Structure formats: structure tokens, C-alpha cells
C-alpha positions, 0 to 999 in steps of 0.5 A: 570694441577692441580685441584682447588676447588673454590667459586665464585660469578656470576656477573649477579645474584650475586649467589654463585657457588662452583665447581672445575676447572683445571688450571696451578696455582691459578692465571690462575684459577682466570683468567679463572673464570673471563673470565667466568663472575665469581668473585673468592672468594676463590680458594683452591687446591683440597685435601688441608687442611687449612695451607697445613700441610696435604699435606706438610707432605707428601713431602719426603726428597728425593723429595726435593733433586730431586727438588733442583737438577733439579732447580739448573740444569735449572737455571745453563742452563740459563732458567728464574726462573719462567720457571725453576720452571714450568719445575720442577713442570711438571716433579715431580709426587708428587701432594703436591710438585706440589701444593707448586711449583705452589704457589711459581710460583704465588708469584714469578710472583707477584714480590716476591723473591724465598726465600720469596716465599719459606718461606711461606711454612715452612713445606716444606722448613726449615730455612737452606733452606731459608737462603741458597736460600736468600744467593744465590739470593744475591750473584747471585749463586742461582744454586750453593746454590741449589746444596749445599742444595741437597748435604746437604739433601742427606748426612743428610738423609743418616745418619738419615737412618743409625741411624734408622736402628741401632735402628730397629734391637734391637727393633725387637729382643725385641718385638719378645722376649716379644711375645715368653714370653707371648706365653709361659706364656699363653699356656705352663705354665698353662699345668703344673698347670693342671698336678699338680691339678690331684695329691693330696697333690702336691704344685707348687713352689713359683716361678712357682706360681708367673709366673702363676699369671702373666699368669692369669693376661695376659689372663683375663685382656689383654684388660686392659693392652693394654689400659694402654699401649696405654694411657702411650704411648700417655701421654709419646709422649705428654710429650716428645713434651713439653719443659721439656720432650724434655730437658730430652729426648735430654739429655738422647740421649747424655748421655745414654750408647752406643747411647750417643756417636752416637748422639753426633757425629751425632750432630757434623756432622750435625752442621759442615755440615750445617755451612759449607754449609752456610759459603760457600754460603756467609751467615754472621757468626751470621746468620749462627749460628742462622740458624744452631741452629734450624737445630740441633734438640737438645735443649741443643746443640741449647742453646749452639749455641745461647750462642756461637753466643752471644760470637761471637757478643761480639767480640770473635772468633768462635773457642774460643767461642766453646772451653770448651762447654760440648755439643761440642766435642773438635775436633770441636773448634780445627779444626775451629781454624785452619780454622780461622787461615788459612782462610779456615773455610768452608773447615775445617768445611766440613772436620769436617763433613766428619770425624764425618759422618765416625765416625757415621758409625763406631759407628753404627758398634760398636753398632751392634757388642755390642748389639748382645751379650747383647741381646743374654744374655737377651734372655738366662736369659728370657729363663732360667726363663721360663724353670725353672718355667716349669721344677722345678715342674716336678723335684719336682714331680719326687723327691717325686716319688723317695722318695716313 
């Protein structure tokens, strides 16, 4: 049972009533209110914000995979669509997903198709999901489309998880290194200065004095540094979400040393996996390209796919349209060409996806083995600078004592 917040008008007095009610879905809640002599004006799921974005953002990929697999199994077993949706809703413990399914059930009962009902929740179901559901409904293979969706979501989530893990390790090392440097500058280095202050005529080396100035700045203006870093982070994040900012970020992802090959292979795997899933569900070529372009999450690859779609629309083969595009690796059009000639485009796209998913794994291992010595060298250089700033004054002081 779901809890709804409603606003209704009493039939007799005309007074407005604001309260809560428990019901299976929004339609059932409205029926209960009318049986009580109330005219429903507004019925909203408790805790849901306007547009439902706060709820939908909390539906994880894993929960959507489970939803797809359960719904596929129930439909394959011969249960009616509405009954299958109700069964899945009762089995999930995720409240936001329950709310979305309840609204889908209401729309389907009102005569809407499943794809149209899901399309009203773009935060929960992307364009690839909607296209595959629509194709499954048209071909009568909705259960198979849902199964393909679950497979695609699992593979995509697995790859993204591996990429994030590869990025987390160096980030943690860098943050620890920064913390150690700040600690040395703020606590250890000022002690060297206090030692020199007690010696008449002693002067600190220029290198140590520079680091001491940095130390004083951190100690006295740490709050200002945090404010500046916070503002810069906020502005950079806002800029990265704009068109020009996204273009720069996406370009860097594909070209920066070490991570460039990783992201290129990730995009190729995502393109091939999504295209294979759509083609296997009977989605037309132009619709497949349009849907795939929105699933890549890179503006440059997306624009290339849009350009390819125009060439295909003009009568060229997909492999020919992709040939020579700088945002696609050469293996992709070559394998697609073989698939077009042999009439097994879906299988070839699936093989391309499998190949690049393995390549992503290998690239992550390469990054791990490369980044460790690079980080060790960086840590060594930083340690040398700090040690030099501390030892140079001591050696200088010892040298003066020896001369005397």
C-alpha cells in the first residue's frame, strides 16, 4: 500500500479537505475518496516533489535491472501486463520505484501502452529503454526486450563501476599526499624557523623562506583558501554542464594521456552494445542511430552518430558512413561491414561490444600498473622538497659551526 496526500472538496459543505490516504495506486485512492463523498482535486504520493525528480533520482541501476528481469519473467509466464506490474511493485522495497510502477499501472489501465506510460518518467527510463519496450510491444516480444534491457544495463553498470574504481585509487593517493604536505608545512617547518630565530646572524635559505611563506598563508588564511576552492569547484561544475564546457570535458576524456584510450574503448563498447540490443529487438536503423546517440554521453561521439544517420538516410551503408570518422575506432566500421555482408549485423555488433568491454578491462589494468610508479615518483619529489626545506637550514647551521 502507498500513502497519498490529497486535497478534496466535500460534496455537502464544499469545504476543502487536506489529508492522507493509503491505497494501491492513484486511481484506487480517487475511488475511495469518491465513496466517502469527497471530490478529489489533487492526489500526490507522500514525499514526492513536483515532477518526481527527487524520487526518481534514488532509483539505482541495480533496482531497474531487477525490475526488468522480474517483469520479463512474469510476462513470459503468461501473466497479463497489469497483473505483472502489480506483482513486481509488491516485490520491490524501493518506494520511489513503487510510486513509478503505480503510475504506470494507472496509465496502462487507462488504455496507454507500456512504452508511452514509461515515457512519462524520463528520469527513470531513458530513450533506449523506451525504444526497446516499444519495439517489443510492436513485435510481440516484450519479455525478450526486457531481458535484453536487463543484460545491457548490467554490462553498462559493470563497466562504469570498473572505470570509477580505476579513477578512485589515484585520487585517494593524491588527497593523502596533499594532506601530508600541508601537515609538514604547518607543523614541522615552523619549528625550523623558531630554531633559527634564537641564533644571532643566522638566515634561512631562500627555498625554506618561500615554503614558510606558504605555511603562514595556509595557517592564517585557511578559511579564505577553502572559500576560493569551493567557489572554483562550484563554477567549474556549472561550466562543465554548459554546452562549451561539456565539449571541452568530453574532448579531454578522449585525448588526455592514459585515460583517452580508456574512454574511447568505453564509448565504442557502449555504442556497439546499445546498437546490438536495438537491432536485435527490430528497431529500424535510423531510429537505432537516433536512440544510440543519446545513450553515449559524449557530445562529440553523439554528433558523429547524428552525421552518420544523415549519410545512412541518404542511402549509404552504416559501415561506409562510419569509415574514417575520428570519433570511432577502425574496428567498429570493419566489423559492421562484415555483419552487413553476412546478414548478421546484431551478432557482429555484439562481438564488437564484447571485444571492447574486454579491452576496457585491459586498459584499466594498464592504468593501474602505469599510475603506481608515476604516483611514487610524484610522492618522492614532494618528499624531497619538504626534506630539503628542513635539512638545508640544519646543514647550513652545522657548516657555520664547523667554520668557527
